[in-house]
C-alpha atoms as one frame of an Amber mdcrd trajectory, in Angstrom:
protein
  95.044  10.195 -10.312  95.982  14.320  -8.631  96.501  17.527 -10.111  97.780
  20.671  -8.432  95.979  23.606  -7.032  97.316  27.288  -5.825  97.436  27.204
  -1.736  97.298  30.881  -0.877 100.367  31.759   1.939 101.264  34.691   4.032
 104.115  35.494   2.597 105.758  37.240  -0.883 106.729  35.296  -3.651 108.308
  36.502  -6.870 111.292  38.811  -7.525 111.563  41.448  -5.166 112.761  45.216
  -5.749 113.927  47.750  -3.383 112.267  45.133  -0.743 109.418  44.947  -2.201
 107.381  42.290  -3.983 107.098  43.416  -7.238 103.335  43.620  -8.525 101.258
  45.009 -11.536 100.419  48.203 -11.948  96.360  48.185 -12.073  94.503  52.130
 -13.341  91.328  52.567 -13.628  88.319  55.980 -13.062  85.049  54.760 -10.911
  82.098  56.349  -9.920  80.824  53.861  -7.054  82.552  52.775  -4.027  81.586
  50.256  -1.170  82.029  50.946   2.650  83.768  54.280   2.078  83.688  55.985
   5.258  83.008  59.937   4.689  83.193  63.553   6.505  82.070  66.770   5.813
  84.556  70.173   6.076  83.468  72.425   9.046  83.091  75.112   6.419  80.474
  72.680   4.233  82.375  73.237   1.227  84.212  69.777   1.030  84.120  65.891
   1.285  86.785  63.557   2.491  86.343  59.779   1.968  88.270  56.641   1.892
  88.057  54.508  -1.778  90.228  51.060  -2.117  93.179  52.145   0.574  93.513
  55.483  -0.830  91.811  59.394   0.744  90.373  61.511  -1.531  88.694  64.841
  -0.961  85.433  66.431  -3.234  83.686  69.139  -3.555  80.172  69.024  -1.953
  78.319  69.791  -5.282  80.124  66.479  -6.468  83.275  66.266  -9.310  86.284
  64.705 -10.022  87.846  63.305  -6.683  91.388  64.661  -5.770  93.471  61.720
  -4.237  95.585  62.703  -1.401  97.250  58.788  -0.555  98.503  56.692  -2.683
 100.744  53.533  -3.381 100.455  50.510  -0.922  99.158  51.333   2.273  95.816
  51.229   3.030  94.621  54.409   4.360  90.879  54.842   5.670  88.650  56.228
   8.419  89.336  60.064   7.167  88.296  62.634   9.483  88.446  66.474   9.307
  89.912  68.615  12.234  87.634  71.358  13.707  89.522  74.165  11.745  89.376
  72.278   8.378  93.131  72.588   8.157  94.206  69.058   8.599  92.999  65.334
   8.192  92.853  62.514  10.621  92.931  59.257   9.517  93.832  55.251   9.966
  96.817  53.800   8.293  98.988  50.367   8.279 101.752  52.720   6.387 104.064
  52.053   9.540 103.260  47.782   9.032 100.530  48.026  11.278  97.045  49.775
  11.983  98.179  53.435  13.057  96.628  57.492  13.765  98.124  59.656  10.770
  97.549  63.149  10.212  97.964  65.383   7.616  97.148  69.038   5.806  93.949
  69.143   3.722  95.593  68.963   0.815  97.875  66.160   1.171 101.080  67.253
   2.554 102.856  67.349   6.073 101.927  63.442   6.993 102.758  63.161  10.508
 102.768  59.800  12.787 100.082  60.166  15.945 100.704  57.001  16.986 103.331
  54.878  16.670 102.640  51.518  18.048 104.269  48.417  16.522 101.874  46.301
  17.527  99.204  48.331  15.792  95.433  48.143  16.733  95.022  52.153  16.876
  92.316  53.147  14.422  88.528  55.208  14.368  90.371  58.645  14.830  87.798
  61.408  16.360  88.987  65.304  16.994  88.461  66.751  19.977  86.089  70.092
  20.109  89.472  71.746  20.628  91.843  70.583  17.509  94.603  69.324  19.521
  93.393  66.214  20.767  92.387  62.545  19.484  90.160  60.372  20.698  90.947
  56.455  18.888  90.245  52.994  19.525  92.866  50.985  20.596  92.947  47.355
  20.559  97.033  45.614  19.893  95.768  42.276  20.686  93.275  41.874  18.279
  91.130  39.109  19.920  88.057  38.226  17.907  86.345  37.760  21.511  88.546
  40.172  23.830  87.574  43.764  24.606  89.431  47.406  23.525  89.708  50.841
  24.465  89.055  54.465  23.709  92.714  56.201  24.531  93.474  59.860  24.285
  96.624  61.392  22.190  96.986  64.619  21.532  98.142  65.765  17.373 101.721
  65.415  18.148 102.064  62.237  19.218 102.971  61.471  22.933 102.032  57.837
  24.940  98.753  58.612  25.602  96.308  58.870  28.093  93.903  55.496  28.606
  90.075  56.821  28.830  88.588  53.422  29.049  89.671  49.958  30.760  89.007
  46.596  29.002  87.335  45.259  32.037  84.940  47.758  32.258  81.046  46.732
  31.592  82.916  43.123  32.533  84.288  43.635  28.743  84.122  47.055  26.949
  84.905  47.198  23.177  84.226  50.553  22.298  84.410  51.933  18.552  83.539
  54.740  16.283  83.970  58.218  19.126  82.600  61.199  18.567  83.029  64.136
  21.246  80.356  66.761  22.110  80.831  69.984  20.981  81.730  70.923  24.625
  84.127  68.420  24.432  82.805  66.489  27.819  80.858  63.667  26.344  82.690
  61.200  23.813  79.609  59.044  22.222  80.728  55.604  21.056  79.743  51.857
  20.371  80.010  48.869  22.049  79.261  45.590  21.193  81.083  41.876  21.438
  83.115  40.285  18.490  81.505  36.930  18.027  80.560  34.707  14.660  78.280
  32.879  16.637  74.732  32.603  18.004  75.854  33.844  21.142  75.403  37.253
  19.630  74.184  40.281  21.018  73.011  43.564  19.475  75.581  46.774  19.806
  74.701  50.097  21.698  75.484  53.395  21.548  76.863  54.447  25.406  78.611
  57.952  26.780  81.405  58.780  28.672  81.460  61.191  30.867  85.147  62.621
  30.866  84.361  64.787  34.033  83.021  61.989  36.120  84.672  59.139  34.123
  81.204  57.219  34.048  79.779  55.046  31.145  76.005  55.335  30.499  74.267
  53.186  27.815  72.235  55.423  25.701  69.987  52.997  23.111  68.718  49.703
  24.146  66.874  47.600  21.721  67.692  44.072  19.544  68.122  45.989  16.327
  70.899  47.583  17.696  72.860  50.887  17.311  76.703  51.546  15.874  79.089
  54.409  14.579  77.183  57.274  16.279  77.509  61.032  14.894  76.960  64.003
  16.339  75.440  67.351  14.857  77.456  70.384  15.171  75.585  72.022  17.672
  75.061  68.710  19.907  71.560  68.232  19.797  70.937  65.536  17.997  73.063
  62.125  17.634  72.548  59.889  14.393  73.319  56.394  14.495  73.365  53.471
  12.302  70.904  50.070  13.330  70.285  46.501  11.664  67.131  46.324   9.419
  66.745  42.026   8.652  69.246  42.218   5.629  69.853  45.684   5.462  70.399
  48.707   7.831  68.206  51.779   8.860  70.309  55.395   9.633  67.989  56.561
  12.541  68.127  60.175  14.333  67.740  60.388  17.718  66.688  63.383  19.887
  69.381  63.776  23.086  67.163  65.972  25.104  64.234  64.039  24.880  65.586
  61.064  23.628  63.151  60.507  20.784  64.732  58.135  18.159  63.276  58.294
  14.387  64.086  56.570  11.328  65.862  58.521   8.593  67.172  56.400   6.012
  66.420  52.820   5.294  68.141  50.249   2.794  71.421  51.312   4.104  74.060
  48.277   3.348  74.263  45.929   5.773  76.371  46.604   8.669  78.807  45.076
  10.341  77.570  43.455  13.638  77.926  40.224  13.566  81.770  40.705  12.153
  85.165  40.892  13.915  84.218  45.166  13.339  88.038  45.564  13.873  87.530
  48.929  11.721  84.189  49.250  13.253  80.616  48.291  12.322  79.674  51.014
   9.922  81.846  53.442   7.688  81.704  56.747   9.882  79.566  59.566   8.000
  78.879  63.077   9.384  76.097  66.052   9.877  75.830  69.370   7.228  77.204
  72.494   9.301  73.593  73.738   9.154  72.303  70.218  10.533  69.876  70.000
   8.119  71.408  66.729   6.052  73.488  64.067   6.775  76.008  62.864   4.235
  76.387  58.965   4.361  77.755  56.157   1.702  75.123  54.009   1.071  74.417
  52.067  -2.456  78.122  52.636  -3.702  77.451  56.178  -3.970  78.056  59.211
  -1.572  73.843  60.300  -0.867  73.301  63.432   1.060  70.133  62.792   3.482
  67.842  65.471   4.402  66.391  65.168   8.385  63.232  66.316   7.480  62.454
  63.722   5.145  62.900  65.520   2.051  64.302  64.386  -1.202  67.504  62.352
  -0.612  70.600  64.064  -3.805  73.525  62.428  -4.518  77.138  63.548  -4.234
  78.426  62.480  -7.306  82.245  61.899  -8.192  84.349  60.577 -10.552  87.655
  58.702  -8.607  91.196  57.402 -10.279  91.832  55.014  -8.752  95.576  53.195
  -9.051  97.721  51.033  -7.083 100.261  48.394  -7.693  98.832  45.177  -7.296
 101.236  42.403  -5.835 101.690  39.036  -7.908  99.170  36.584  -6.192 101.418
  34.187  -3.896 100.579  30.315  -3.941 102.530  27.267  -4.115 101.519  24.094
  -6.032  99.948  21.140  -3.589  98.612  18.169  -4.430  95.555  17.111  -3.061
  93.616  13.616  -3.946  90.939  13.539  -6.797  88.485  10.569  -6.158  86.680
   9.200  -3.229  85.987  11.841   0.354  87.832  10.333   2.823  85.476  11.229
   6.231  88.021  12.562   8.877  85.259  12.626  11.479  83.694   8.642  12.183
  80.500   9.111  14.467  78.832   6.874  16.571  79.767   3.186  15.070  78.785
   0.396  16.195  79.256  -3.715  15.158  76.509  -5.754  14.407  75.779  -8.895
  17.277  77.921 -11.339  14.574  80.905  -8.575  14.191  80.898  -8.783  10.341
  79.272  -5.272   9.719  80.173  -1.754  11.113  77.076   0.889  11.023  78.299
   4.425  11.225  77.446   8.431  10.561  79.502  10.035   8.636  78.182  13.429
   6.606  75.224  13.320   8.142  74.439  10.018   6.181  74.538   5.966   8.062
  76.601   3.724   6.739  77.218   0.066   6.580  80.877  -1.469   5.932  81.140
  -5.253   5.594  84.258  -7.083   6.952  86.810  -6.620   3.867  84.626  -4.291
   1.737  83.949  -0.608   1.438  81.288   1.753   2.987  77.610   1.857   1.219
  74.912   4.543   2.025  72.555   2.580   3.937  70.057   5.493   3.332  69.673
   7.877   0.862  66.878  10.434   1.271  67.818  14.771   1.306  67.277  14.703
   5.754  70.281  14.232   6.767  70.790  11.047   9.741  72.314  10.920  13.073
  72.923   8.275  15.916  72.977   5.071  14.223  71.600   2.208  16.661  71.979
  -1.708  15.904  68.664  -4.206  17.412  69.702  -6.742  19.207  68.492  -8.976
  17.085  70.891  -7.554  13.680  68.331  -6.703  12.024  67.521  -3.333  11.937
  69.177   0.265  12.576  67.494   2.884  14.737  68.601   7.009  13.667  67.553
  10.309  14.307  66.503  12.433  11.576  67.188  16.383  10.908  65.590  18.859
   8.157  66.022  22.610   8.555  62.353  23.202   7.299  60.235  20.160   8.720
  62.366  19.062  11.648  63.472  15.732  13.255  61.751  12.256  13.794  62.949
   8.385  14.710  63.426   6.279  12.231  64.075   2.225  11.458  65.691   0.422
   8.586  66.412  -2.937   7.795  70.122  -3.504   7.562  69.304  -6.124   4.999
  67.876  -3.236   2.765  64.191  -1.726   2.457  62.542   1.545   2.980  62.493
   2.869   5.952  60.150   3.430   8.894  58.863   6.225  11.071  58.550   5.883
  14.010  57.537   8.946  16.176  54.806  11.380  15.166  55.196  14.602  15.758
  58.471  16.569  14.544  61.295  17.028  17.083  64.706  17.072  17.755  65.885
  13.611  19.001  69.394  12.260  19.463  70.432   8.981  20.093  68.235   6.409
  20.580  68.777   2.994  22.230  66.889  -0.780  22.087  65.400  -3.047  24.665
  67.220  -5.956  25.216  64.163  -7.540  23.755  63.980  -5.050  20.637  60.144
  -4.447  21.541  61.191  -0.291  22.303  63.867   2.285  21.894  64.279   4.881
  24.286  65.784   8.506  22.837  66.037  12.236  23.638  64.395  14.615  22.455
  63.874  18.587  22.934  61.411  21.653  21.840  61.141  21.880  18.257  63.986
  23.957  16.622  63.290  24.488  12.646  61.619  27.239  10.827  60.557  30.498
  11.740  59.940  29.352  16.276  63.918  28.056  15.867  65.889  28.648  19.705
  69.514  29.565  18.024  71.308  29.399  21.058  70.294  25.950  21.371  69.769
  26.628  25.640  66.597  24.779  26.516  66.676  24.333  30.374  66.085  20.087
  29.871  65.596  17.482  27.221  63.147  15.232  27.521  63.300  10.922  28.189
  60.992   9.037  26.457  60.777   5.778  24.731  58.127   4.064  21.705  57.340
   1.065  20.496  59.685  -0.490  17.771  56.680  -0.619  15.441  56.224   3.269
  16.551  53.633   5.164  17.828  52.956   7.979  20.718  56.126   8.069  22.572
  55.503   7.598  26.424  57.424  10.450  28.609  59.868   8.927  31.693  61.728
  12.239  32.825  63.740  15.133  32.150  67.443  15.506  31.969  68.846  18.720
  32.549  72.516  19.578  30.741  75.042  20.949  32.898  76.011  23.421  30.184
  73.009  24.674  28.213  73.666  24.008  24.241  76.578  21.337  24.302  75.003
  17.927  25.504  72.592  15.286  25.068  72.098  12.774  27.096  72.616   9.031
  25.714  69.965   6.899  28.050  69.984   3.494  28.318  67.499   0.530  28.852
  68.645  -1.515  31.991  67.497  -3.964  34.801  66.008  -6.588  32.389  64.568
  -3.382  30.226  62.655  -2.768  33.479  64.637   0.900  33.735  66.220   3.725
  32.025  69.353   5.534  33.157  70.866   8.074  31.763  73.180  11.830  33.043
  71.372  14.766  34.479  72.982  17.811  36.167  73.085  17.833  39.823  75.028
  21.374  39.683  77.698  23.388  37.278  80.223  20.373  37.344  78.558  17.490
  38.603  76.204  14.629  37.085  73.862  12.060  38.297  73.754   9.271  36.675
  69.962   8.285  37.525  67.788   5.695  36.825  63.860   5.283  36.540  61.189
   3.074  36.145  59.397   3.429  32.683  57.098   5.515  33.491  59.410   7.431
  35.930  58.486   6.451  38.974  61.238   5.695  41.502  63.731   7.718  39.795
  67.048   7.318  42.058  70.136   8.297  41.815  72.926   5.853  41.850  76.202
   8.049  41.002  77.506  11.495  41.305  80.181  12.287  38.611  82.118  15.411
  37.960  82.042  16.250  34.286  81.535  13.027  33.478  78.398  12.993  30.846
  77.834  10.132  29.867  77.511   6.457  31.637  75.958   3.134  31.488  74.931
   0.283  33.637  75.972  -2.640  33.445  73.758  -6.015  31.930  73.768  -7.354
  35.708  73.069  -4.100  37.427  76.354  -4.121  39.596  78.482  -1.728  37.454
  78.752   1.419  35.895  80.694   2.276  33.075  81.553   6.038  32.156  83.274
   7.579  29.758  85.857  10.847  31.045  88.548  13.134  29.645  90.435  13.665
  32.778  93.167  11.266  33.526  95.496   8.820  31.817  92.788   5.797  31.408
  93.862   4.105  28.229  96.763   4.094  25.792  96.475   4.323  21.529  99.305
   3.098  20.107 100.481   1.740  16.699 100.232  -1.211  16.192 102.589  -1.283
  12.855 105.552   0.581  14.857 104.716  -2.156  17.551 104.894  -4.953  15.157
 108.648  -3.191  13.696 110.054  -2.812  17.614 109.397  -6.474  18.106 106.846
  -5.800  20.635 103.171  -7.091  20.887 100.495  -5.843  19.249  97.565  -7.383
  20.521  95.728  -5.543  23.040  95.696  -7.915  25.603  99.694  -8.860  25.177
  99.960  -5.329  25.621  97.824  -4.687  28.262  99.399  -7.224  30.499 103.019
  -5.565  29.360 101.743  -1.990  30.540 100.868  -2.580  33.708 101.713   0.573
  35.565 103.978   3.703  34.326 107.056   2.273  35.466 106.220  -0.641  32.703
 105.162   1.911  30.230 108.782   3.548  30.461 110.009   0.162  29.857 108.455
  -0.305  27.470 109.517   2.790  25.388 113.031   2.506  26.466 112.584  -0.819
  24.336 110.743   0.527  21.437 113.373   3.449  21.033 116.266   1.080  21.197
 114.735  -1.418  18.901 113.374   2.070  15.970 116.871   3.190  16.052 115.961
   6.156  18.460 112.431   7.284  17.378 110.434   8.558  19.885 107.969   7.342
  22.119 106.368  10.226  23.474 104.918  13.712  22.337 106.127  15.504  25.665
 106.056  15.653  29.035 103.658  18.111  29.999 100.498  16.108  28.531 102.358
  12.895  30.106 102.839  14.583  33.579  98.673  15.723  33.656  97.905  12.000
  32.573 100.028  10.656  35.488  98.512  13.477  38.082  94.659  13.260  36.947
  95.273   8.897  38.616  96.460   9.917  41.813  94.437  10.145  44.915  94.983
  14.009  45.562  95.996  16.760  42.801  97.679  19.938  43.722  95.207  20.670
  46.779  94.475  17.982  49.281  91.089  17.592  51.674  90.944  20.738  53.641
  92.221  22.847  51.088  95.400  22.060  51.242  98.014  22.913  49.421  99.413
  18.912  48.687 102.795  19.512  45.798 104.254  16.338  47.974 101.441  13.917
  47.070 100.036  13.105  43.295 102.096  16.161  42.009 105.713  14.845  43.330
 104.473  11.460  41.143 103.399  13.023  38.466 106.559  15.318  38.245 109.115
  12.259  38.936 107.373  10.349  36.592 107.538  12.594  33.376 110.737  13.901
  34.189 112.203   9.609  33.921 110.869   9.868  31.066 112.725  12.984  29.404
 115.876  11.472  31.006 115.256   8.264  29.643 115.079  10.150  26.306 111.638
   8.974  25.448 110.350  12.610  24.735 110.055  14.695  21.297 109.802  17.770
  23.372 106.853  19.057  21.296 104.390  21.396  22.645 100.685  20.534  22.315
  99.149  21.989  18.807 101.944  23.184  17.660 102.519  22.989  13.530 105.173
  20.356  14.802 103.095  18.423  17.636 100.206  17.859  14.883 102.242  16.417
  12.277 103.594  14.459  14.518 100.506  13.030  15.201  99.030  12.688  12.070
 102.189  10.152  11.462
């Protein structure tokens, strides 16, 4: 059974009038707004603010707001000129974000910047009213840097004030001038959405010397600075748990104090393309600040007096385009697992045990998968006992941590083997089934959670298969923090335990130690290899790597339709080297009516190159283009000349579609 749903597309569908898709008019009156940028005119009598992509002015006493801009363009971040006669703002009316200027009544609209790829936001007037400092970020790189530029109000190419590579990667936002024009204050932070986030801070640019200096520090951060009219104090917003707080800083003494808690939550951990908090401003007498918070425009006294609102009523009207969508059929019924982890067969080969969706599953030959575990916690890393009776696995709960468990494969209650909650990973049985070795790291739950998971080591321990205390073996150090868990295994008749540990930033050692940790020896050193195991006789090391063409995956149904063998042993005998690979591809392409054998030459060339004794650089750091690179190039070009390549670039939509089919 299937059903149809609407899927959003980045395109416009439906009737088009005058080159713009027709929509439906929407209008209403509101007395509240969210994420409103606000500024106060130099005479203190009028405020300007943005609301739903339009710009309005309002008497400082409140009342009916006058809309200055309207239509489809999204206009925001308005700032009064020093003489109060003009308003600068950000708008996408040219097709991308640029800086525009208009008269205080909304007339005389003119573009200051005309960048086609946009990314110009956060305008700030210089004290002379002739120049504007703006944030320039045309790449929209979420982890990249931005720059501050200076433009004349009449336009031009602009002058760069800060470089992207300054301070190891500068990302300035929300600039503001000091009254004498020498300093530009701004906030700086990285646009990251994961656990590597660090708080934003306020910085200062000296326009005379070009020096960049941090102004604030602290784990709460500091964003969207605003300068008092006399240049003596700086206001900014800091994070305060689930909300934010307005802070006032004395620029002479450096003393800072909170003046208004409970602001809307800042966007320090967002993309911050349009700043981490809306703009706000001092009143001309420097005795209060007007700022948007809680849906209202607030007037906050600096002396701790009673806060007042600047009430407004704004008429909103815009043309709402029809929602673009296309019907798409989706499967209705069982959920298909796209990621299967830790698969393993029972010793008799009749059942497959694996993890999917945070649960342990078993599937008998010819049957359907069924869950082995039903507890509310998440479970991972199943390992089947040598006699096929038990499965060991680890659990995780965000509140209570993790444990090591075992459970009968035939059904029954689980048994917790460990006594201390930790973050366990990758259990493995001894050959006689009497012990289980596992890796663990420090507890990572509750208030003590290490969100970055950058522990410098993991413990390797073993425990009796009947449960009890853990016995320390050794320590494994990750080559790169937060990305890797060791996979320890028993070896040498269960008398030793082997695992991978870092030797340097690029190399790992394969080490083995006795069960009490003594006689630890490094048996091999690998580059980038992060998992390996010792053969039962102790004479060979098996390893996994993603560098080089070490194995080939093929579709047995397509091979069969082309008259080629489908069994692994026969395919292996058929493709003994790259020449045989090309010959097989020619047979396949001919028999299949011209279907291509490989996706593209680039990945194939890389696979061939990684199998050669030398790459682009030979011993002694000399260029070796006649060695491995020539072999790889000749092989790849022969594949193309033979008509076997689909000439697809990796990870493009066309390549992805081919991989799915």
